[in-house]
Steps between C-alpha positions, in 0.01 A plus 500: 500500500404468138624733221281674240617667188240743373497453109139550419508857397398632159839687462326785315766764583788276392328381185623135542485242782709636785557134628668415162751773522862372524700685774704196626540264211140362527141634515448719808223276641736199481781706663258592798353154514842337541603786741193433722551127503829562689292637789155346481358167563307516166482771239220598252449722205197701513334557161183501298367165378562594138877573564603162625628290230585791272850565657779358301754431792565133586394524869239301680340780695250461772219729374237673709226640279336825582153466653412856422522727201599868478596541867873552424781346704269429793345228289806282541535573863142424595494191279808361678357583844172312399694208349711434823323724772743387782814561293732811512566616149811682376378698203702665228405676190671407168584864420771521764826433290753575787339261756778280654560231764629751756193710497260196530718355773485826706126522447451155634735536798314836601154335456255564780223244486294688756427764231286433190813575277856572500619746229790730418466878518569649149744786572371681175163568660530370868208257426481114528604312201188282431635266237800365693314411826457213731116464555390306811196276514314766717515738202241311316180639669648847489577481130156360428339801685708737293385321182136517615541881551643520134846591638729253316834679537754292693668821605186631654454176681847522648471870579165452687596184688722370771820412315865459588718733296873468445774705332668382196878484471487523112216742394572422128345156557154665544520664154249348266495498120157572346601677175743406220740777588509372868574153362787626294641700800477192725681293253786752474529535871489123576791452248708742720408318842 
């Protein structure tokens, strides 16, 4: 299993690079990269070509450059599956400030490789959480078909496919931060944990 940190977004709503935000004493992309390295044979940061080399942290990331433009998060997922088509990918988005080892460990232990993906059910909406998901190699042609049909939402792919869904013990972990006020709230809440 390889790890993939999705850090190639434009961060338009946040107004600044979400991967650079500091929730845990380091940039979030570095925190997630190191977190996934505890579980994965190899970890990559998914980003746009122009992003690499602009980050100030002193980390030798394995970069995986997006092969497509303007497809959203599915860009990093399909790029990874094309890069290593026989590999299972544990994919996380850099806007999940509460993500922890316990949550990743449970996801991996509950993994069902017979399905195209294993994901948590988000209790806020009873839908699969698309950006904390294990994508199996057999998901590649399915994702490609969705892209061909101009349906690039990872959520739609999970909703309309054979996936293994599991319950989460700590629902707060699935809370993402896309706006400045959500960043500030997460910082305050993480101080109290």
